[in-house]
C-alpha positions in Angstrom: 49.6 -12.9 -20.0 52.7 -11.1 -18.7 53.8 -12.3 -15.0 53.3 -9.5 -12.3 57.2 -9.2 -11.7 57.7 -8.0 -15.6 54.8 -5.3 -15.2 55.8 -4.4 -11.7 59.7 -3.9 -13.0 58.4 -2.4 -16.5 55.7 0.4 -14.5 58.6 1.7 -12.0 61.1 2.1 -14.9 58.3 4.2 -17.0 57.4 5.9 -14.2 61.3 7.0 -13.1 62.1 7.9 -16.8 58.9 9.9 -17.4 59.8 11.9 -13.8 62.6 12.3 -15.6 61.5 13.4 -18.9 58.9 15.9 -17.0 61.9 17.7 -15.2 63.7 18.2 -18.5 60.5 19.7 -20.3 59.8 22.0 -17.1 63.5 22.9 -16.1 65.3 23.7 -19.8 63.7 25.9 -22.1 63.9 24.5 -25.4 67.1 25.4 -27.8 67.5 22.9 -30.7 70.3 24.1 -33.1 73.4 22.6 -34.4 76.6 23.8 -34.6 79.8 22.9 -35.8 83.6 24.2 -35.6 84.1 25.6 -38.6 87.7 27.2 -37.6 89.2 26.9 -33.9 87.0 27.8 -31.3 84.9 29.3 -34.0 81.4 27.5 -33.5 78.8 28.3 -36.2 74.6 27.5 -36.5 73.9 24.7 -39.3 70.8 23.7 -38.7 68.0 24.0 -36.8 65.9 20.7 -35.0 62.8 22.2 -36.1 62.0 25.1 -38.6 60.1 26.8 -35.8 63.2 27.1 -33.6 64.9 30.6 -35.6 61.3 32.2 -35.4 61.2 31.4 -31.5 64.7 32.5 -30.3 65.9 35.3 -33.7 68.8 33.0 -34.5 69.5 32.7 -38.4 72.0 29.9 -40.3 76.4 31.0 -39.7 75.7 32.7 -36.6 78.6 32.3 -34.4 78.2 31.0 -30.8 80.2 32.4 -28.5 79.4 31.4 -25.0 76.7 28.9 -24.0 75.3 29.5 -20.0 78.5 31.7 -19.7 80.7 29.3 -20.9 82.9 27.6 -24.0 80.4 25.7 -26.4 83.6 23.0 -26.4 82.8 22.1 -22.9 78.8 21.6 -23.5 77.7 18.3 -23.1 75.5 18.3 -26.0 78.1 19.8 -28.5 80.8 17.0 -27.2 78.2 14.3 -27.9 75.6 15.4 -30.8 76.9 19.0 -31.7 74.0 20.5 -31.1 72.7 22.8 -28.5 69.6 21.0 -27.3 69.0 22.8 -23.7 70.0 26.1 -22.2 69.2 29.3 -20.4 71.4 32.1 -22.1 73.1 32.2 -25.3 75.9 34.3 -26.6 76.1 35.0 -30.3 78.5 37.2 -32.4 76.2 38.2 -35.8 78.8 40.6 -38.2 80.3 42.9 -35.4 77.8 42.4 -32.5 77.2 40.9 -29.8 73.6 39.5 -29.4 72.4 37.7 -25.7 69.5 35.6 -26.1 67.5 34.0 -23.2 65.0 31.4 -24.4 62.0 31.1 -22.4 59.3 28.4 -24.3 59.7 25.3 -21.6 56.9 23.8 -22.6 55.7 23.9 -26.5 53.3 22.8 -28.8 55.5 19.8 -29.8 55.6 18.7 -26.2 51.6 18.7 -25.3 51.2 16.6 -28.6 53.6 14.4 -27.7 52.3 14.2 -24.0 48.4 13.4 -25.6 50.0 10.8 -27.2 51.8 9.1 -24.5 48.8 9.5 -22.0 46.7 7.5 -24.7 49.0 4.9 -25.4 49.8 3.9 -21.7 46.4 4.2 -21.0 44.6 1.6 -23.2 48.4 -0.7 -22.7 46.4 -0.5 -19.0 43.4 -1.3 -20.2 45.1 -4.3 -22.4 46.6 -5.7 -20.0 43.8 -6.1 -17.5 41.5 -7.4 -20.4 44.3 -9.8 -22.1 42.7 -13.0 -23.7 44.9 -15.8 -24.3 46.1 -14.6 -27.8 49.5 -14.1 -28.9 48.6 -11.4 -31.3 47.5 -9.6 -28.2 50.2 -9.3 -26.9 52.3 -7.9 -29.9 49.1 -5.0 -29.8 50.2 -4.6 -26.0 53.8 -4.1 -27.4 53.1 -1.9 -30.1 51.4 0.6 -27.7 54.5 0.2 -25.4 57.1 0.8 -28.0 54.3 4.1 -28.9 54.0 5.1 -25.7 58.1 5.0 -25.0 58.3 7.1 -28.5 56.1 9.8 -27.5 57.5 10.0 -24.1 61.1 10.6 -25.1 60.6 12.6 -28.5 60.3 16.1 -25.6 63.7 14.8 -24.3 65.3 14.0 -27.6 64.4 17.3 -28.9 66.7 18.4 -25.8 69.3 16.3 -26.7 68.7 14.3 -23.9 71.1 10.8 -24.0 68.5 8.5 -22.6 65.7 10.0 -24.5 67.7 9.8 -28.0 68.6 6.3 -27.0 64.7 5.3 -26.8 63.8 7.5 -29.5 66.1 5.5 -31.8 65.7 1.7 -30.5 61.6 2.3 -30.7 61.6 4.2 -34.3 63.5 0.8 -35.6 61.2 -1.6 -33.7 57.7 0.0 -34.6 57.1 -1.5 -38.2 58.9 -4.8 -37.1 56.0 -5.2 -34.0 53.2 -4.2 -36.5 54.3 -6.9 -39.2 54.4 -9.4 -35.7 50.6 -8.6 -35.0 49.6 -8.4 -38.4 50.5 -11.9 -39.0 49.2 -13.5 -35.7 45.7 -11.3 -35.9 45.5 -13.0 -39.7 46.7 -16.0 -38.4 44.1 -16.3 -35.6 41.7 -15.1 -37.4 41.9 -17.5 -40.4 42.2 -20.7 -37.8 45.3 -21.2 -39.7 48.6 -20.7 -39.4 50.1 -18.4 -42.0 53.1 -18.1 -43.7 55.2 -16.3 -41.2 59.0 -15.3 -42.0 60.2 -16.8 -38.6 64.0 -16.7 -39.7 63.8 -13.2 -41.1 61.7 -11.7 -38.1 64.4 -13.7 -35.9 67.5 -12.1 -37.8 65.4 -8.7 -37.9 65.2 -8.7 -34.0 68.9 -10.1 -33.7 70.2 -6.8 -35.7 67.7 -4.4 -33.9 69.6 -5.9 -30.0 72.6 -5.1 -31.4 71.8 -1.9 -32.4 70.4 -1.6 -28.9 73.7 -2.5 -27.1 76.1 -0.3 -29.5 73.9 2.8 -28.4 74.2 2.1 -25.2 77.2 4.9 -25.9 74.6 7.9 -25.7 74.5 7.6 -22.0 78.1 8.5 -21.4 79.9 11.4 -23.1 82.4 10.4 -25.6 84.1 11.6 -28.7 82.6 8.8 -30.4 79.0 9.4 -29.3 78.7 12.1 -32.5 79.5 9.5 -34.9 77.9 7.0 -33.7 74.7 9.0 -33.9 74.8 10.1 -36.9 75.1 6.4 -38.5 73.0 4.8 -36.1 70.3 7.9 -36.3 70.3 7.4 -40.4 70.4 3.3 -40.1 67.0 3.5 -37.5 65.1 5.8 -40.5 66.1 3.1 -43.0 64.8 0.3 -41.3 61.8 2.4 -40.3 61.4 3.3 -44.1 62.0 -0.1 -45.3 59.7 -1.4 -42.2 57.0 0.8 -43.3 57.2 -0.1 -47.0 57.1 -4.1 -46.2 54.0 -3.9 -44.5 52.4 -1.7 -46.8 53.2 -4.1 -49.4 52.0 -6.9 -47.2 48.8 -5.6 -46.0 48.2 -4.7 -49.8 49.2 -8.1 -51.4 46.9 -9.8 -48.4 44.2 -7.5 -48.9 44.0 -8.6 -52.7 44.2 -12.1 -52.3 41.7 -13.0 -49.3 38.8 -9.9 -50.0 36.8 -12.3 -51.8 36.8 -15.3 -49.5 37.0 -13.4 -45.8 34.8 -9.6 -46.3 34.7 -8.9 -42.5 38.4 -9.7 -42.0 39.4 -7.6 -44.9 37.2 -4.3 -43.9 39.3 -4.6 -40.3 42.9 -5.0 -42.6 41.4 -2.3 -45.5 40.7 0.2 -41.9 44.5 -0.2 -40.9 46.0 -0.5 -44.4 44.5 3.3 -44.5 45.2 4.1 -41.1 48.9 3.1 -41.3 49.5 5.3 -44.5 47.6 8.3 -43.3 49.6 8.0 -39.3 53.5 7.0 -40.4 53.1 8.2 -44.5 53.8 11.7 -43.8 56.5 11.7 -41.5 58.2 8.3 -43.8 58.0 10.3 -47.1 58.3 13.8 -46.5 60.5 13.8 -43.7 62.3 10.4 -42.9 63.3 9.4 -46.7 64.8 13.3 -47.7 67.2 12.8 -44.5 68.4 9.3 -45.6 69.5 10.3 -48.8 70.6 13.9 -47.3 68.4 15.9 -48.6 66.2 19.0 -46.7 63.1 17.3 -45.2 59.6 18.6 -46.5 57.8 18.7 -43.7 58.7 19.6 -40.1 58.8 16.7 -37.8 56.6 18.8 -35.4 53.2 18.3 -37.9 54.6 14.9 -39.5 54.9 13.1 -36.0 51.5 14.6 -34.9 49.5 12.3 -37.5 51.3 9.6 -35.7 48.3 10.1 -33.0 46.0 8.4 -35.7 47.3 5.3 -35.6 46.3 4.4 -31.6 43.3 6.2 -32.4 42.4 4.0 -35.2 43.3 0.6 -32.9 41.0 2.4 -29.9 37.9 3.0 -32.6 38.8 -1.0 -33.3 38.6 -2.4 -30.1 35.8 0.1 -28.7 33.5 -1.1 -31.6 34.3 -4.6 -31.1 36.3 -5.7 -34.0 39.4 -6.1 -33.5 39.1 -8.1 -29.5 35.9 -8.4 -27.2 36.5 -5.6 -24.7 34.6 -2.7 -26.2 32.5 -2.0 -23.1 35.5 -1.2 -20.8 37.2 0.8 -23.8 34.0 2.7 -24.4 33.4 3.3 -20.7 36.8 5.0 -20.8 35.8 7.4 -23.9 33.0 8.2 -22.0 34.7 9.4 -19.0 37.1 11.3 -21.1 34.4 13.2 -22.9 32.4 13.7 -19.9 36.0 15.1 -18.0 35.8 17.9 -20.7 33.8 20.1 -19.1 35.3 20.0 -15.4 38.8 20.6 -17.1 37.6 23.9 -19.3 36.0 25.5 -15.6 39.1 24.5 -14.0 41.7 26.2 -16.6 39.4 29.2 -17.1 39.4 29.7 -13.2 43.4 29.3 -13.7 43.6 31.4 -16.0 41.4 34.3 -14.4 43.9 34.5 -11.1 46.7 34.0 -13.1 46.5 35.7 -16.6 50.2 35.9 -17.8 49.7 31.9 -18.2 51.1 31.4 -22.1 48.8 29.7 -24.4 51.0 26.4 -24.1 50.8 26.3 -20.3 46.8 26.7 -20.7 46.8 23.5 -23.0 49.0 21.5 -20.6 47.1 22.3 -17.7 43.4 21.5 -20.1 45.3 18.3 -21.0 46.1 17.1 -17.1 43.0 18.5 -15.9 40.8 16.1 -18.7 43.5 13.4 -17.6 43.0 13.5 -13.8 39.0 13.9 -14.0 38.9 10.9 -16.3 41.1 8.8 -14.2 38.7 10.2 -10.9 35.8 9.5 -12.7 36.6 5.9 -14.0 37.8 4.7 -10.6 35.0 6.3 -8.8 32.8 3.0 -9.3 35.8 1.5 -7.6 35.9 3.6 -4.8 32.1 3.7 -4.2 32.0 -0.1 -4.1 34.5 0.2 -1.1 32.3 2.8 0.8 29.3 1.8 0.2 29.4 -0.1 3.4 29.7 2.7 5.9 27.8 5.7 3.5 24.6 3.5 2.1 24.7 0.4 4.5 20.9 -0.8 3.4 21.9 -0.6 -0.4 24.9 -2.7 0.5 23.1 -4.7 2.8 20.3 -5.5 -0.1 22.9 -6.1 -3.0 24.6 -8.5 -0.9 21.5 -10.6 0.8 20.1 -10.6 -3.0 23.4 -12.0 -4.4 22.9 -14.7 -1.4 19.0 -15.4 -2.2 19.7 -15.8 -5.9 22.5 -18.6 -5.5 20.2 -20.3 -2.8 17.4 -20.2 -5.2 19.6 -21.7 -8.2 19.7 -24.6 -5.8 15.8 -24.9 -4.2 13.9 -28.1 -5.5 11.4 -28.4 -2.9 8.9 -26.1 -1.5 10.6 -26.0 2.2 13.6 -24.8 0.9 12.3 -21.4 0.7 12.6 -21.4 4.3 16.5 -20.8 4.5 16.8 -19.7 1.3 14.5 -16.7 1.2 12.6 -16.1 4.2 16.0 -15.5 6.7 17.1 -13.2 4.9 13.7 -11.2 4.0 13.2 -11.3 8.2 16.6 -10.0 9.0 17.1 -7.9 6.1 13.5 -5.4 6.7 13.5 -6.1 10.5 10.2 -7.6 10.8 9.0 -10.4 13.2 8.2 -13.2 10.9 7.3 -13.7 7.0 5.8 -16.7 5.2 5.4 -18.0 1.3 2.0 -19.3 0.5 1.3 -21.6 -2.3 -2.1 -22.5 -2.5 -3.3 -24.9 -5.7 -7.2 -26.3 -6.2 -6.0 -29.3 -3.6 -3.8 -27.7 -1.3 -2.4 -25.0 0.7 0.8 -24.9 1.4 3.0 -22.5 3.6 6.5 -22.2 4.7 7.1 -19.8 7.7 10.1 -17.7 9.9 10.5 -16.0 12.6 7.2 -15.1 14.6 4.0 -15.9 12.5 1.3 -17.9 12.8 0.7 -20.5 10.2 -2.9 -21.0 10.8 -3.3 -17.2 10.2 -1.2 -16.9 7.3 -3.5 -20.0 5.3 -6.8 -18.3 6.1 -5.4 -14.7 4.9 -5.1 -15.5 1.3 -8.3 -17.0 1.0 -10.9 -15.4 -1.5 -8.8 -12.0 -1.6 -7.7 -9.9 -4.9 -4.3 -10.6 -6.3 -2.6 -7.6 -5.3 -0.9 -5.7 -2.6 -2.9 -5.1 0.6 -3.0 -5.4 4.5 -5.0 -7.3 6.5 -4.4 -6.2 10.3 -1.1 -6.3 11.1 0.0 -8.2 7.9 1.3 -7.3 4.7 0.3 -9.6 1.9 2.9 -9.6 -1.4 1.2 -11.3 -4.8 3.9 -13.2 -6.0 2.8 -15.2 -9.0 -1.1 -16.4 -10.5 -1.2 -19.4 -12.4 -4.3 -20.9 -14.0 -3.1 -24.2 -11.5 -1.8 -22.3 -8.3 -1.2 -18.9 -6.7 1.4 -17.7 -4.6 1.7 -14.7 -2.1 4.1 -13.5 0.3 3.3 -12.5 3.9 5.1 -10.2 5.9 4.3 -9.1 9.7 5.0 -5.7 11.1 8.6 -4.3 11.0 10.0 -4.3 14.7 10.3 -0.9 15.0 6.6 -0.1 13.8 7.7 1.6 10.8 6.6 1.4 7.3 8.7 -0.4 5.0 11.0 2.2 3.0 11.2 3.1 -0.9 14.3 1.5 -0.9 13.2 -1.9 1.0 10.1 -2.1 -1.4 12.5 -1.5 -4.6 14.6 -4.7 -2.6 11.6 -6.8 -1.7 10.1 -6.5 -5.6 13.3 -8.2 -6.9 13.2 -10.7 -4.2 9.5 -11.3 -5.3 10.4 -11.1 -9.3 13.2 -14.2 -8.1 10.4 -15.9 -6.2 8.1 -16.0 -8.5 10.7 -17.8 -11.1 11.7 -20.2 -8.5 8.2 -21.0 -7.2 7.2 -21.9 -10.9 10.3 -24.3 -11.0 9.8 -26.0 -8.3 6.1 -26.4 -8.9 7.1 -28.1 -12.5 9.5 -30.2 -10.6 6.5 -31.3 -8.4 4.1 -31.9 -11.4 6.9 -33.8 -13.0 7.6 -35.8 -10.5 3.7 -37.0 -10.0 3.6 -37.3 -14.0 6.8 -39.4 -13.5 5.1 -41.7 -10.9 1.6 -42.2 -12.8 3.5 -42.9 -16.1 5.6 -45.7 -14.3 2.6 -47.1 -12.4 0.6 -47.3 -15.9 3.1 -49.3 -18.0 2.8 -53.2 -17.6 6.2 -55.0 -16.5 6.3 -57.0 -19.2 6.8 -54.5 -21.7 9.2 -52.8 -19.9 12.4 -51.8 -22.1 15.7 -50.9 -21.0 15.0 -47.0 -21.1 12.1 -47.7 -18.9 13.9 -49.6 -15.9 16.2 -46.6 -16.3 13.2 -44.4 -15.7 11.9 -46.1 -12.7 15.4 -46.4 -11.1 16.1 -42.7 -11.7 12.2 -42.0 -10.4 13.1 -44.4 -7.0 16.7 -42.2 -6.7 14.7 -39.4 -6.7 12.6 -40.5 -3.8 15.4 -41.6 -1.6 16.8 -38.2 -1.6 13.9 -36.7 -1.0 13.3 -39.2 1.9 17.3 -38.3 3.2 16.6 -34.4 2.6 13.7 -34.9 4.8 15.0 -37.0 7.5 18.2 -34.5 7.6 15.7 -31.5 8.4 14.0 -33.1 11.1 17.2 -34.8 12.4 18.7 -30.9 12.4 15.5 -28.9 13.0 12.9 -30.4 15.1 14.6 -32.7 17.1 17.1 -30.3 18.0 14.1 -27.9 19.3 12.9 -30.2 21.4 15.6 -31.5 23.1 16.9 -27.4 23.8 12.8 -27.2 24.6 13.3 -30.1 27.3 16.4 -28.5 28.8 14.6 -25.3 29.2 11.7 -27.0 31.1 14.1 -29.0 33.2 15.9 -25.3 34.4 12.3 -24.2 34.9 11.5 -27.1 37.0 13.6 -25.9 39.5 12.1 -22.6 40.4 8.5 -24.4 40.5 6.6 -25.2 43.8 6.6 -28.9 44.2 3.0 -29.4 42.8 4.1 -28.3 39.4 7.2 -30.7 39.1 5.4 -33.3 38.1 3.4 -31.6 35.5 6.6 -30.6 34.0 7.8 -34.0 34.1 5.3 -35.5 32.6 5.5 -33.2 30.0 9.3 -33.9 29.9 8.1 -37.6 29.4 5.6 -36.8 26.4 8.6 -34.8 24.9 10.6 -38.2 24.8 8.0 -40.0 23.4 7.9 -37.4 20.3 11.7 -37.2 20.0 11.5 -41.5 20.0 8.8 -41.2 17.2 10.9 -38.7 15.2 13.9 -40.4 15.3 11.7 -43.7 14.2 10.5 -41.8 11.6 13.9 -40.4 10.5 15.0 -43.8 10.4 12.5 -45.1 8.1 13.2 -42.1 5.9 17.3 -42.9 5.8 18.4 -46.1 7.0 21.8 -45.2 7.9 22.4 -48.3 9.6 22.6 -50.3 6.4 25.6 -48.3 6.0 26.8 -48.6 9.5 25.8 -52.4 10.3 24.8 -53.8 7.4 21.4 -54.9 6.0 20.6 -58.0 8.3 21.3 -56.0 11.1 19.6 -52.6 10.1 16.3 -55.3 8.7 16.0 -56.7 12.2 15.9 -53.6 13.8 13.1 -52.3 12.1 11.2 -55.8 12.4 11.7 -55.6 16.1 10.5 -52.0 16.3 7.3 -53.2 14.5 6.8 -56.1 16.8 6.7 -53.7 19.8 4.1 -51.7 18.2 2.1 -54.1 16.0 0.3 -57.5 17.0 2.0 -59.8 14.5 5.1 -61.9 14.8 7.6 -61.6 12.2 10.0 -64.8 11.5 12.7 -63.5 9.7 15.6 -65.6 8.2 18.5 -65.1 6.2 20.6 -67.2 4.3 24.2 -66.5 3.1 24.0 -63.6 5.4 28.0 -63.1 4.7 26.9 -63.0 0.9 24.3 -60.6 1.4 26.3 -58.1 2.9 28.7 -58.1 0.1 25.5 -56.6 -2.1 25.7 -53.1 -3.9 24.4 -50.3 -1.1 21.5 -49.6 -4.3 20.2 -53.1 -4.0 20.9 -53.1 -0.1 18.5 -49.6 0.1 16.2 -51.2 -2.0 15.9 -54.5 -0.3 15.2 -52.9 2.7 12.1 -50.4 0.8 10.7 -53.7 -0.3 10.9 -55.2 3.0 9.6 -52.0 4.8 6.4 -51.4 2.4 5.8 -55.6 2.6 5.1 -54.8 7.1 3.6 -51.2 6.5 1.1 -53.2 4.1 0.6 -55.9 7.4 -0.3 -53.4 9.5 -2.3 -51.3 7.4 -4.6 -53.7 5.5 -3.5 -57.6 5.3 -4.8 -58.0 9.3 -2.2 -60.8 9.6 -0.9 -62.0 12.8 2.2 -64.3 11.7 4.5 -62.9 8.6 7.6 -64.8 7.0 10.2 -62.7 5.8 13.2 -65.1 3.8 16.3 -63.8 2.2 19.6 -65.3 0.8 21.7 -65.3 -2.1 21.4 -68.4 -4.8 23.0 -69.2 -8.3 23.9 -65.2 -8.3 20.5 -64.4 -7.6 19.0 -62.7 -4.5 15.9 -64.3 -3.4 13.1 -62.3 -1.2 10.2 -64.5 0.1 7.4 -63.5 1.9 4.5 -64.8 3.0 1.6 -63.8 5.7 -1.7 -65.4 7.0 -3.9 -62.3 6.5 -7.3 -61.5 4.5 -5.7 -61.2 1.1 -6.9 -60.1 -1.7 -8.2 -60.6 -5.6 -5.4 -60.0 -7.7 -7.7 -59.2 -10.5 -9.3 -56.6 -8.7 -5.8 -54.7 -7.5 -5.9 -51.0 -8.2 -2.5 -51.1 -10.1 -3.1 -46.8 -10.2 -2.0 -46.9 -6.5 1.5 -45.9 -7.2 0.8 -42.2 -5.9 3.9 -40.2 -3.9 2.1 -40.5 -0.5 2.5 -44.4 -1.0 4.6 -47.0 -3.2 1.9 -49.4 -2.9 2.3 -53.2 -4.8 2.6 -51.4 -8.2 5.6 -49.5 -6.7 6.7 -52.2 -4.9 7.3 -54.3 -8.1 8.5 -51.2 -9.9 11.2 -51.3 -7.2 12.2 -55.1 -7.9 12.0 -54.0 -12.2 14.4 -51.6 -11.7 17.3 -53.7 -10.4 16.3 -56.1 -13.6 14.7 -58.8 -11.1 11.7 -60.9 -11.1 8.6 -60.4 -9.4 5.5 -62.6 -8.4 2.7 -62.3 -6.5 -0.3 -64.9 -5.2 -3.1 -63.8 -3.7 -6.6 -64.4 -3.2 -9.9 -63.5 -0.6 -9.5 -65.6 2.5 -5.6 -66.8 2.0 -3.1 -64.1 2.9 0.1 -63.2 0.7 2.7 -64.8 -1.5 5.4 -63.0 -2.8 8.5 -64.1 -4.5 11.2 -62.0 -6.0 14.8 -62.5 -7.3 17.4 -59.9 -8.1 20.3 -60.5 -10.3 23.3 -60.2 -7.5 25.6 -57.4 -7.7 28.6 -57.2 -5.6 29.3 -53.9 -4.2 31.3 -51.8 -0.6 30.4 -54.2 2.1 28.9 -51.3 4.6 
């Protein structure tokens, strides 16, 4: 990519130069005659810039120029610099014994119109290429080709009027064009073939240096000097020689490469063939019928006005190759621009027709110029309409803008959903906000359960009953609107909305948006269902595989399973803390404020309610801690376990003898191992209070011979190991099998002893793995 400062400078320069050339076109009539001083103060016409000039002005070879705009010819700047008259308002000539006054009136010619069209085409494509530039070196040379062609077409009308800057630019761009094309061609072939082609870099450097020297020499065109005329004739012929040689060299290179590679790379060769043919058609006429005769001081065969028009074929062909996705991957952008250009023809014809009706004296050249400018401005307007529409859409179409923004937000959030509860934040809040309804809910019903997630003012109990035994179609039940989302062999899902707050019906635009959201919901619910099913299958598979047959792959499988469970527990704990516990806090505050306005006999009830809220909050806090024991990281595994055991002994009837040996070494275990140990002891405590009926528990934790040792014993009722249900590894509880799987996932060993009436003994050994202390 070219640096922005370079592009900005080039843009400013081109705009300033273009303004100057437009000024020349509309200010000075085109003359275009060469004169020579045959005798002192006797200037005769020797040649014409084009063969159309004598017909337009009524001039003949040998006519004597007496005055140019009322002054002698030797004082005219064009005569001094070029030996020619490029522009003038009045000419006084002597033909025989008759003095004739000639007043040129043609400002904009067909030649000017063709060049204006050519530069518009080239600069437009240049802007497109710069905006869509891929990181390819050949692409930069293609941009330089369009820049060179654009400057050439831009300068030619000024060159016809013998402007010094225009002559300077035309001579330089003519020499550069074949060199830039050869460089582009070699880079393009090299990138397509994925191999370096033998580019004659030394020769190219020499040519670029040579053109740079000519560029400096021709600076004399910008100042009036007696040397300008001589240098102009030399450099003009030299530029034509460089172009002719470069053109022939490019044709020969394309032909040789095509013959050499046409069997191996047929696709690339079709492009080379098209470029080869277009190059001959575009620059062949002006090369063989104009430049070559002038190089050998012969009269040209075809007027450059007509030969130059063929050069437009080259940028048009490159546009076609880009638009058909054969050259670079920006075809859609170019196709869109071409479509806008075609659409602009109709309004341009209408505008031109209206202008002609009001100004019937317009010349044909002026009418064509108006039409071309109309096409250019209409194309630019249509092309930029999307950009302006996007800017003004929030003001003129606020609902559409709201729908688009919310849909983008919903799409981004749905891509990260893994659990059913996450639909509240991802979708329902946006639906309630956009549609301005009181509440919204998603109902997910399977053969065994019904899950509901709600947002806003909507009754969950009513919502559960709305979709039972109802047809799978849009319908209304009282104040609720039911929209089916998806119907699967194992589940159905619905979106349920309340009435709008303003008691109006959902508009057509809102319905279209809602259907799009439902489409996204259908896919996302399917993914969540598959994730849930996969987790259940993983639990089932893990519980059915005997530990003694566990391979490294199965150990890894179990480890991943426990990691997923841990992440889900952390998420649930975070949700409880950030939502339910915060809501209880604000409820207590509101009750406290309400207490001051109540009579004394009602204050006691408020106090009881606040105390009950404290109990609920404490239970939730304990649940959050059990789900996400953050204290393991903050105070260490030993104190975290002690806190857990103390809490259980307050609520249960058993005593726990908890001892830790080598506590410092235990604390240096990895965080992953600490979490597994916490979960194992947590499950053992749950088993004791739910099943064992024990009143004394003993837990020992220590480190010996690089092994973490865990011993558990209770005096409960025990059970028959042979009758143990090893399928108890459901999502709702770990069970003994999952407890054992957790130890195995750490590459540990697990043994269990129990019988009816003799309590339970468990011993686990885990390889010691050091990690961060806290």
